[in-house]
Structure formats: structure tokens, C-alpha cells
ZASE-502191 format. One record per residue: x, y, z of N, C-alpha, C in turn; residue in one letter. Coordinates in steps of 0.02 Angstrom, whole numbers, plus 50000, padded with zeros to 5 digits. Each point is the difference from the previous one (the first is absolute). Layout:
# ZASE-502191
XYZXYZXYZa ...
//
This chain:
# ZASE-502191
525425225852161499355003249988499474994949985m 500164994649963499514995049981499714996550061l 500434998650051499744996650059499515004550038s 500125006749997499535004750032499324999649966f 500015000249932499374999549963499674993350014w 500404994750003499724993450012499654999750067a 500305003250050499705000150066499325003649998s 499985005549965499365003649993499484995749964l 500234996349949499534995849963499704994650045r 500434996950040499764994650044499525002650053r 500065006450016499535003150047499375002549965l 499994999649934499425002149963500025007349980g 500565003450008500055007049981500425000949938f 499895005749967500395001749941500235007350006w 500565001549972500285006750010500045003849934a 499915006350006500155004449943500385006050027s 500525001849964500395005850021499705006349968f 500395004449985499775006349971499955005250055g 499574998850049499965004750056500304997050063n 500314994149993500344996950056499544996650048g 499344999249982499524996950045499864992949977v 500034995350047499834993049984499254999150007v 499654997749948499284998950002499834992949978t 499364998150005499794993449975499625000749934d 500075005749968499635001049938500364997349939a 500644998250008500374997449943500365005749964g 500534998349964500385005149965499625002849941p 499935006549998499645003149944500425000249938a 500655000550008500425000349940500714998250018s 500374998549950500714998650010500395004849955c 500395004450028500355005049960500754999250002t 500234994150022500724999150006500335000449931q 499664997249949500275000249933499475002649952f 500125005549970499575002449947499305001950025g 499504998749954499305002050013499714996050058a 499535003050036499704996550057499584994049977p 499964994750044499574994249987499325001450031m 499484999249962499325001450025499644993450016t 499525000450048499604994250016499404999349953d 499905004849957499415000049957500184996849933d 499694994249985500104996849935499465002049951l 499585004950020499495002749957499524994749973f 499814995350044499534994749982499504999350058d 499365000849987499524999850055499894993050028p 500224994849964499894993250024500444998550060r 499694997650054500364999050062500594995249991l 499904994949960500534995049990500595002649961t 499925005749967500545002849959500385005650036e 499775001950058500315005650035500644997850035q 500405005050018500644998850032499904999350076k 500334995150029499924998550071500525003950040n 499795004950041500495004050037500394996050052p 499724994350021500344996050051500594996149972r 500044999449934500564996349971500415004249951t 499975006550008500365004449953500754999050001s 500274997850057500734999050005500184992650001d 499584995849971500144992850003500624998349960i 500195004349953500614998649961500635001050042d 499935002850060500565000850045500034994550052l 499494995850002499944995050053500424993849985a 500214996650054500334993649990499474994549995d 500224993849993499544994549987499494999150056a 500235000250062499554999050056499505005850005l 500225006049987499555005750002499474999549945e 500214997649942499524999049946499464994950020i 500214994650031499524994950024499515003250049v 500275003950047499575003150051499515004949968d 500235003949952499565004849967499434996549962l 500194994949962499494996349961499514996650047i 500274996950053499564996550047499525004850034n 500245006050017499575005050032499435002049953a 500155000749936499485001749951499514994149992e 500264994049995499584994149991499524999150060d 500215002250059499594999150059499345003749996a 499965005049956499385003949994499494996649954s 500224995049963499564997049949499404996450031v 500084995750050499414996550028499465004850024p 500205005650028499515004950023499605002949941g 500355001349945499665002749941499514994949972a 500194993750001499554994749976499414999250048v 500135000350065499464999350049499485005549992h 500225005949981499535005549991499504998649945a 500154995349956499564998249945499624993450013e 499964998150063499724993450018499284999149975r 499595005150004499314999349979499954999049924e 500415003549963500004999249927500274993249980s 500514997650036500274993349985499474994750015i 499645000850056499464995250016499465000149947a 499855006049973499505000549947500244996349938e 500645000649985500284996549942499974992450010a 500124997750060499954992950015499294997649987i 499515003950024499294998149990499834999649926a 500245004749961499864999949928500324993949968i 500624998550018500344994249972499624993650016a 499784999250063499634994050020499354999549960v 499665005549994499375000049962500114997749928e 500535002549969500164998049931500214992749996c 500414997850047500214993050000499404995350006f 499535001850042499414995650010499574999749938k 500065004949956499634999849937500414996849945r 500584997450017500434996949950500465004949965g 500045006150026500425005149969500724999850024g 500385005049978500725000150013500205006650033r 500584999950033500345006150022500585001049952l 500005005649964500515001349950500385006350019i 500644999150017500435005850014500265002949934y 500045006649997500285003449942500495005250024v 500624999749975500505004950021500575000449951g 500445004650013500615000949959500605000250047a 500574997949975500615000350040499954996050065g 500255003150054499984996650065499294998150019t 499525004349989499314998750017499744993849964s 500144999649936499784994249961500334993650023g 500655000450015500364994050023499724997550066r 499845004650045499724998050064499314996849992l 499625002649952499354996949986500074993049973g 500464999049953500124993349973500264995350055v 500455002650042500274996050055499444997550046l 499565004650021499474998150046499534994949968d 499845001049936499564995349965500324993149995a 500655000049985500364993649991500034996050065t 500015003450057500084996550063499344997250027e 499445001949971499354997650026499894992549990c 500124997149941499864992949992500374995450048p 500675000750009500334995450048499805001250072p 499815006250017499825001550069499294998050016t 499545001449954499294999150015499654994849956f 500374996849955499684995149957499525003049950g 500065006449986499555003249953500214998449928s 499525000349955500174999049929500435005849976e 500484998849956500445005349977499635005949969p 499414998749970499625005349968499645004450051e 499944997850061499595003550049500295006950018m 500655000350009500355006350012500545000749946v 499975005349963500475001049944500355006750005q 500585000349970500375006349998500155001849928g 499855006249980500155002549933500485005950008i 500554999749965500515005250006500125003449933i 500075006650000500145003649938500664997649971a 499994998649935500604997549968500024992449995g 499524996750031499964992749995500504996450044g 500034993349994500424995950044500735002150003p 500275002749944500705002050001500135005750049q 499475003750017500095005650047500104997550072a 499914993650011500114997350067500744999850018l 500414999149949500724999350013500425005649970t 499715003949956500375005549969499545006049994r 500235005750025499595006050001499755001849930s 499355001649997499685002249938499655006750015q 500405005050019499725006150026499515003449953e 500134999949935499555003349954499324996949995g 499944993750022499374996449994499455003250042a 500195003350055499495002750044499635005949970e 500275002949946499685005849969499514998249945d 499974993649981499594998049943499294998350023r 499575004949999499314999050023499634994849959t 500154999749935499664995249958500144992850022e 500604998850028500174993350023499584998150061d 499855004850043499574998650057499314997949979g 499745003449948499344998249973500014993049970v 500514998649960500074993549968500064994450052v 500365001350054500094995050053499334998050031a 499565004950011499354998450029499564996249951m 500035001949937499614996449950500264992949991d 500674999450000500304993449992499834995350057g 499965002850061499824995950059499254998950005a 499625003249956499274999349998499695001350069q 500225005550031499745001650066499265001749994v 499624998450054499295001149999499735001350070g 499344999950007499685001950064500194995650059p 500244994049988500194995650055500725001150024d 500375004349965500715001050015500125006350042d 500564999950035500235005750040500695002049972f 500035005549965500635002449971500305005150048v 500604998750023500315004050052500645003149973f 499975006549988500585003649973500495001950054g 500644999749984500545001750047500455005149966i 500045006050028500445005249973500185004650058a 500574998950030500165003750062500005007549990t 500185002349940500005007249988499305002549982s 499544995549987499295001349984499875002149929s 500525001149960499905003149934500164995549941t 500214993850011500224995749946499464999449946t 500125002349939499495000049947499744992949984p 500454995249997499804993149984499484997550050y 500125001250064499554997550052499345003749998v 500035006649994499385003849997499564998049940r 500314998949943499624997949941499704993150010a 500384995550032499754993350013499395000250046a 500045004150052499445000650048499385002949965l 500115005049959499435003049965499674994949954a 500404996149965499734995049955499654994450039r 500294998050056499694994850041499325002350026a 499955006350020499365002750023499495000149943a 500225001749939499564999949942499724993049988e 500414994950014499794993149988499604997250059r 499875004150051499574998050055500354997050059g 500674999849999500374996950055499995004650061a 500084997050060500135003850060500735002349997r 500145005950027500685002649994500255002750066t 500664999750008500335002850058500675003049980g 500265004450042500625003549983500425000850063f 500644998449994500485000850054500535004949978l 500095005450038500545004749986500235003050066c 500575003449998500295002750061500055007649998c 499615003149958499935007349998499285001549982t 499745005450023499295001549989499834999949925e 499534995649979499864999249929499535005249971p 499655003650042499525004949976499304997349995g 499515004550000499304998150002499804996149938a 500275001849942499804996649938500174992650003e 500594998450025500204992950005499594996450053t 499895003250056499604996950053499304998349975r 499735004349958499334998849973500004994549948e 500574998849969500054994949947499944992950027l 500264999050061500054993150027499524998950059v 499894993750015499564998250056500345001150067d 500654998950003500365000950063500705002549984v 500225004950040500665003049990500404999350065c 500594997149996500424998950058500625004449992i 500095004650048500535005149992500425000450064v 500474995550010500465000650057500525005449984p 499985005450037500455005649986500674998850035l 500464997049964500654998250029500505005749998t 499855005449964500445005850000500574999449950g 500435005149998500584999949955500464994150015p 500314997449948500434994250008500695001950026e 500364995050025500695001050023500425003049943v 499944997049941500305002849939499415002749960v 499995006349988499415003349972499744996449938a 499364998350001499674997049942500104992549993g 500394996950044500134992849995499434996250035s 499444999449966499404997250032500034992550010t 500544996949980500084992950017500144999250075r 500125005550035500184999750070499385000350045m 499855005650033499435000250046499344998649964k 499905003049943499384998849963499954992749979a 500564997149980500004992949982499854995650059g 500295001850058499864996150061499265000450019t 499725006149995499295000950015499584995949951a 500195000049937499644996149950500004992650017t 500584997550019500044992850019499564998650060k 500005004450049499584998950059499265000049983l 499795004649957499305000449981499794993849960v 500414998149952499834994249958499994993750042l 500484999250045500004994250046499354999750038n 499795005850026499395000250041499384998749957t 499995002749940499424999249956499884992649983l 500514996749973499894993049980499944995350059t 500415001150052499954995850059499325000750033t 499775006350006499345001250030499454996849960g 500035000649933499494997049958500004992450006a 500604997050000500044992750004499754997550068m 500145003750053499744998250066499245000249998i 499715005249969499285000749997499684994749955r 500414996649960499754994549958500104993250034l 500255000150061500084993750037500634996149985g 500525003549977500604996549981500514999350056k 499805001550061500414998650059499574996850053v 500314996250044499674997350059500395002550060y 499685004350042500405003750048500435004749960g 500654999550008500465003749957500444995349960n 499754994049986500374995049962499775000049927l 500485000049954499835000349929499814993049974m 499394997950017499794993249985499824998849927v 500005005249959499864999149929500645000549957d 500584999750031500615000449961500074994049954l 500395001049947500134994649953500714997550011q 500074993650015500664997150016500364998249936a 500335005049970500344999249937500764999250008w 500245000050060500724999350011500114996250065s 500614997750011500154996450061499855004350062e 500165006549994499885004550057499255000450015k 499595000649947499285000650011499684993450021l 500284994449977499764993550024500124999350074i 500595002050021500164999850072499555004850039d 499885006049971499565004850034499294997250005r 499774996649948499334996950002499944995250059s 500514995950008499994995150054500005003550068a 500415005350006500035003650064499345003550016r 499685002649948499345003250009499504994850023i 500014994249970499544994650019500104998050073m 500634999550020500154998350070499745005450047v 500135006349982499795005650043499245000550004a 499664998649945499275000949998499624994250031a 500294994050000499624994150022500314996350058t 500655001350013500334996350054500234993149979g 499944998349935500244993449977500764999949999c 500284994249991500734999549995500235002049931s 500645001649994500285001949935499964994149952h 500054994050025499964994049957499294999149973e 499505002050038499314999449977499815005449950e 500335005750004499775006049965499984999249924a 500564998249970500034999749927499534994749971l 499974993950028499514995249974499285002550004p 499845003850053499335002650007499865005449947f 500515004149987499925005249949499924996749931i 500374994649989499934996349937499294997149993e 499744997450056499324997350000499495005449984k 500165006250017499565005649986500125003049932a 500384996549958500135002449933500495005849997g 500415000750052500505005350002499775006450033g 499375000250021499745006150032500114999650075s 500425004650025500125000350073499365001850036v 499635004749974499385002250033499504994250006k 499924996449945499544994350002500244994750049l 500664998950000500294995050047499885002250072a 500055006450014499895002550069499284998650022v 499525001449957499304998850017499874992550007v 500274996149955499914992750004500274997350066m 500605002250017500334997350059499675002450064k 499885006550005499725002750062499294997650013r 499604999349947499304998050010499894992649988a 500524996449978499924992949986499524998649944g 500075003749944499534999549944500324996949939l 499574997349956500244997849935500195006149958s 500364998749946500215005549957499395003749971r 499504996249977499415003249970499615004150051e 499914997350060499615003550050500375006350024l 500654999550009500395005950019499965005449946a 500044997849937499965004849945499325003449997a 499474996350016499335003050002499945005150055l 500264998450059499985004950054500395006349982y 500564999249964500385005949979499615004149949l 499684996649952499615003649950499435003850032a 499694997050050499435003250034500235005450049e 500655000450011500285005150045500415005149963s 499885000749934500365004949959500754998850001d 500214993850010500714998349999500375001250064g 499665002050054500325001450064500064993650041f 500614998050015500114993850038499685000550069a 500085005750034499725000650067499244999349999r 499685003249952499274999549995499794992849984r 500384996749956499844993149982500024995550062a 500505001050042500064996050060499435001550049l 499815006350004499435001850043499364996949974e 499914999949934499414997049971499984992550012l 500584996849993500044992850012499834998350073a 500255004250046499844998950070499265001150014e 499725005349970499295001450010499564994449974a 500214996849947499604994549971499914994450050a 500484999150045499964994650049499615002050062d 499875006550009499695002350062499355003749990t 499875002449939499415004149988499364995849998s 499475003050023499344996949995499655001849935g 500365003349956499725002049935500414996749944q 499844993849983500444996449953500025002849930p 499495003749978499985002549931500225007349995f 499845004050049500135007249996500745001649999a 500434995350019500725001349999500265000949930l 499654997449951500264999949932499615004949956y 500335002749948499645004649955499464996349962p 499495003649978499454996949965500204997549931a 500525003149971500234998149933500754998650002a 500254996049954500724998749998500385006649995p 500545000950038500375006449998500365001149933p 500154994649964500325000749935499894993549962d 500185000049936499894994149958500414994050025e 500595001450025500424994650024499694996250059g 499585003450039499694996850057499534994449980s 499695000649942499554994849977500394993549988i 500575000649969500414994049988500274997250066e 500175004450047500234997750066499454996150036l 499395002549996499434996450031499924993249968v 500004999949935499924993649965500554995150019r 500625002350000500564995750017499964997550072s 499805004450046499954998050070499454994950010a 499435000949967499454995350008500174993249972l 500334999849943500164993649968500594996650034l 500425003850033500604997050030499874995950063g 499415000750029499854996650063500004992449990v 499744997649944499964992849988500694996850001s 500475003149964500684997449999500325000350070d 499865005450036500285000750067499744994550046a 499364998549996499714994650041500304993349982l 500064998749934500284993649978500724999250025a 500395005549996500704999750022500054999050076e 499565003350037500024999550073499824993050024l 499524996949967499744993650025500314993949968t 500385000949947500304994449966500484996250045n 499894993550008500454995850039499895000450075g 499525003950023499865000550072499584994050020v 500174996550054499614994150021499275001850012p 499564995249981499295001250007499805001750072n 500304996750048499835001250070500155007250020e 500535002849972500165007050015499505004749966q 499784998249940499535004249964499315000150033l 499824994650035499344999650031500015001650075r 500595001450027500065001350071499775007150017a 499565000450051499775006550024500405002050062r 500245006150002500365002350060499554999650062p 499355001149990499514999450054499324998649968s 499504998350041499354998449972499655006149971e 500225006050021499695006249976500335002649936e 500534996849977500365002449941499984994849945t 500225002249940499984995749941500684996849987w 499974994449965500614996949974500155003149932c 500564998149970500205002849936499484998649946a 499724994049999499504998249950499385004350007k 499805001450061499395004150011500115007249979e 500615002450005500145006749974499905000249925h 500214994849965499894999749927499254999749985v 499644995950037499274999649990499685006950010e 500235003650051499735006750013500125004649940h 500584999549969500145004249942499534998449942l 499834993649993499534998049948499315003250012i 499774999650062499355002950017500015007649992v 500555003250021500075007249993499915002049927w 500344996549954499955001749930499284999549975d 499654995050021499304999249978499585006050021e 500125002550060499615005750025500235006549967i 500645001250002500245006649979499995000949925f 500144994849963499955000849928499284999949977f 499564997250041499295000849987499805007250005g 500295003650048499875007250006500255003849939r 500584998149976500285003349941499544998949940v 499754993949992499554998549944499375004450004t 499735000750061499405004050009500135007349981a 500575002750021500165007049986500105001249925i 500344995349966500135000849929499374999149958l 499524996450026499404998549959499415004650016s 500015003450058499445004450019500275006650026r 499595005149995500195006650026499855000450074d 500505001450040499935001350071499614994650037d 500204993649995499634994750034500115000450076p 499524997550038500064999550072500404993750016v 500505000850044500444994450018499874998250073i 499774993950010499844997850067500634998850041a 499955001250065500564998750046500084992550009d 500594998050019500144992850012499854998150072r 499834993850009499964997050067500654996350012d 500505003650024500684997350005500024994050047v 499655000350056500014994450047499724993749969e 499455000749964499704994149967500484997249948a 500335004549962500494997749950500574996150033e 500255002650054500554996850034499814993250028n 499404999550028499764993550024499944995149942r 499785002549943499924995749942500674997249977g 500535004150003500664997749981500234994450047i 499905000950064500224995050049499634993449991s 499395000349972499604993949992500014997449928r 500415003149959499974998549928500314993349981s 500404997250043500354993949982500635001249960g 500205006449996500615001649962500624996750029a 500004998650065500584996850031500164993249970r 499484996749975500094993349972500095000049925d 499965005849968500085000449927500745000349983a 500204997149944500705000649978500175007449987p 500575002150022500195007049991500035001949927i 500204995149957500045001349928499315001849972e 499484996650025499325001549976499785006950022d 500165001850062499815006650025500345005649960l 500654999249988500375005049962499745000449929v 499834994249970499735000049932499335003749997r 499564998550048499355003450002500095007650006r 500465001950044500135007250009500265003049935f 500474996749968500315002749938499475000949946r 499574995049991499495000349948499525005850013e 499785000550063499535005450016500325006849994g 500625000750022500345006549998500145002049928r 500224995349958500135001649930499375002549965n 499444996550013499365002049970499805007050024a 500115001250064499815006550028500425005649970a 500654998849994500445005249973499845001249926v 499834994749963499825000949930499385004349993n 499585000050052499405004149999500165007449995l 500535002150034500165007250001500605001849957v 500394994949979500625001449964499885004149937a 499464998549965499885003649938499565006150008g 499795001650061499565005750011500395006549990a 499685005049970500345006549993500155003150068p 500495004450002500235002950063499435003450038a 499535003149964499465003550035499544995250038e 499974993649977499584995150035500284998350069d 500665000950009500304998550065499775005050053w 499735005649978499755005150047499244999450011a 499674995549965499294999050011499884997650072r 499445001950029499904998750071499294997450014a 499944996750057499364998050027499925002950070g 499404999150030499875002850066499994994450052r 500524999850040500054995050053499555002050059h 499684995050031499545001350055500345003650059e 500644998450010500365002850058500505005349979v 500384998749947500575004249983499855005349947y 499385000349976499845005149950500254998149931g 500195005049961500224998849932500684996549999s 500034994449964500634996449990500074998349926i 500605000949973500114999149929500324993249985s 500014998449936500334993849979500735000050022v 500345005749989500715000250020500084999050075y 499585002950040500054999250073499874992850021q 499544996649967499874993050015500624995749984i 500295001349942500594996149980500595001450045l 500095006450020500565001650045499904996850068r 499385000050024499864996750064500144992549995c 499864997149942500134992949989500754998650002t 500405004349970500724999050000500285000450071i 499765004950038500215000550070499804993650038w 499384997649988499754994050032500424993949980h 500174999549936500444994649977500655000050039d 500295005950008500645000650034499964997450072h 499495001850035499924997850070499964992550005r 499624996949955499924992750004500604996249973h 500355003049951500634996949979500504999950057l 500035005550038500455000350057499804994950053e 499354999050010499774995150048500204992949979a 499924998549935500214993449975500754999250007v 500375005349985500734999650005500224998350071r 499695003250048500174998550070499844992750018r 499434997649976499784993250017500454994649970l 500285001449942500404994849967500755000750014v 500205005650032500725000950013500174999850074t 499525000950043500165000350072499884993250033e 
//
């Protein structure tokens, strides 16, 4: 008889006797022994109801159990997909909060809480995020991760205390997880988080009701249906929870620029496996050899993303970091910006008028001051004849490139001085051809390279000291260029760094080829 039932199950049908008719409605009752078994567990929550498709699972063998569970699990992705718009809304909220320096805080009990903690824990090694950026709070505390604390989910006061203890505020996104939708601890935590001004979200697998939907900013409700074992929400509901949380944090991290293509370029190499993965990502992203990859990542301070931009665009660490900062951390955008800098006829408009963050000011300062040492290192020990040799009469030798950098500083830092000392000064356009002829006739070819580098260093140091102590708002001060319109101090300095890079590369080619 069991093989007959098994055959019907594999065909997707279920039988009920009583009137001798085989139907697909499932057995309404079992009267073989004693009182009939009913499908009604007298609970309106979808996750607590009895599943008619698995009513006879206790009669199944191991393979049949696998098939039944797998058939139920197959419905989960569709239930999650049905909530795609709400999940996308949650991603947008998380990104908005992250950009303001806020956090994503999961709150749950039991399986839901454990899955929240799991997802939060996996973000730092995968995306290089700070541990505080995504957090998981579980009813019953850390001990509930390894030992069930079922009573903890009923203590509403603990949910309130958890939000106060985490000091949630307007920059945070508190995301409650309760597959049955009714967990008191989670509901209390969400209510308290809303009182404290936080953005809120809720994930459940049964209709939560209008009151709950109105409480939160976004509600995600994948209706996975009754479980294989009635009420065991660690199964389909738990699977749906994992899928949603995976999508939420992965989507948010992608929107923050923590991948290049589909490569996790912001991962933290904290183990041998991740160190090897870092190298393989570097190889895949840049085409370099495996032997080159790790030294390049080390040169980038351990950042795979920074190493990718440095390698692909041929940039210094500081310049690559600036392009990333100006591209909201997106490697692809940074590479596009670096390419545009070499081809655009708008040398200033490529860059923001103000530093994108406080760290960018230090990067600018470091990049500007580092050129002197780079020139000294490149030219040290190079024969004078090589330093003064021109590839052609229309091009400069290495010494003339240094002379050009000296002249550039006099002009461009003169512009900075004018902007800092006057409101909206008019900035005259350059006569580039006349400047270039002047360099060729300057006699720099006959000057000792040490003198040229010294002159450049002294002028550059004085120029950087001019802006180093200026408040951040002064970096956004602007003048009116005759050709390019409004240009700010930051844009002038960024254009100078790009210009430095081009001429350093020209000197490098002249002394190494």
C-alpha cells in the first residue's frame, strides 16, 4: 500500500478514502485508530497551519521524505520573488542609512534571530564592512545562538531595552524578523525603534495585519505556506528569511560599490582561503599574474579594490583612492573617471567642487607632496645624457618635464592664492603654446637634475602649506575661469595631481626605456 501512496505523491496527487474516490485535496481525516485527525490547528497564522501535502509524511521512507521536503522548498523562491519590490525598497533604505553613517540592525527571536546574526556576521569578511555596520540582536542574548531561549521572545520589555541599549536613532534601519509575524519581543523593539526616529522594516511569512504594516516603513511578506512539519518555521520560512536577508545586505553592499562586476573586491583577507581569493580576484579583474597579485594588494594597503584601480589605470595609491572617493567607492566609475581625465576637454569639471569626504583632503595633500620624492627616486643615478635627451625636437627631456612642473605650480597655486584671498576672482586662461616654448628655451637641459628637483620640492611644499591649514569649506571656494567657468580650489588641486601623474609617467618612460 505504501508504494501505491508513494506513486501518487511523486505524481503530485494525494488520496483520501471514505467514499473511495482519489482526489488531490488531501486527506481530511484519519479514522483508522480512534478520533479523526483534522487539518485545522485552529491558528490563523499561515506558518502555523497544517500542510495537507505532508499529512502522511510519517509513513514515508527516507527518499520520500527528501522528495516531499524538496517539493515544498521549491516554492520558496517564488514567494520571495513576489516581494521583490518591497525587498528593493528595503535595500534603498539600508543604503540611505549607511551613507549617513547609520546601521542596519536585525532584531529577531529563535531561528529568525539566529539568521539575522548570521547574516550580519558574514558581512565584514565578504564586503569589508565595519562590524558595527550590520548588527544582529537576538532575544535572550548571545546564549540564544546556541541554546534555545524560547521564553525570551515573549518579553516585550527586553525588546525596548535592546533598542535603547543600541542607541538606535534616525540614521539607523531596524529590521525585525518574525516569520509568524506575532513575536512580542520583535514587535516591541520595532515600536521603540520607531519612537527613537529610526527607519524600520519587518519580515514575516504570514500576513501581519494593517496595524503592523503601518508601524514600519517597509514590510516584506513572502507567503511560504504551511510547513512540512506544522509550525516548524526553521524550514520554508527560515529558508525564505535567509534568501531575503542575503538579498538585502548583498544588494545594499553592491549599491555602496563593494563589488567590481560581480567580484567581491572589498573583502577582508583574514584567512589563507580569503588571501588566495583576493589574489584570484585581482587576477580576474586586471589580468595580472598570480605572482603579481598579492604584492600589488600589499602595495594598496590590503585593499583589493584599490589595487584593481591602481593596476588597471596605472595610478599611484593616493590618486586611485581619490578617484574611488569621487566615485562613491565604485571601482568601475573610478576607472571611467580616470580614463575621462586623459581624454576630456574639461579638465576641472570632472571633479567635484568640494572634497567628497575629510579623508580626501589628506589624500590630496599626500599626493601633492609625494611627487618630489618620486622624481628624486626616478632620476637618482640616471646618467646626465639620458636625463637631457629628447626623443624628438618636438618633445621634452626628463629635466624639461621637471621644469614644466615648477612653472605649473607657479601658475596654478597662484590661482589658489587668488581664490582664497578674494571673492570670485576672474582667472585668466593660459597660453599653453607660449609656456611650452618657454620650457624648451629655458636651459633646463643644462641644469643639474638635483637643482631642478630641489626647486620643485621647495615650491611645492610652500604651495601645499598654503592650503594645508585651510578649513574644509575653503577647498570649495571658487573663481571664474575665462574658458571653463567656475573652478574651485579642490578642482585646481585635483587637476594638478592628475597633471603630476602624467608627467611622472613621462619621466619614468624616459629614464627606463
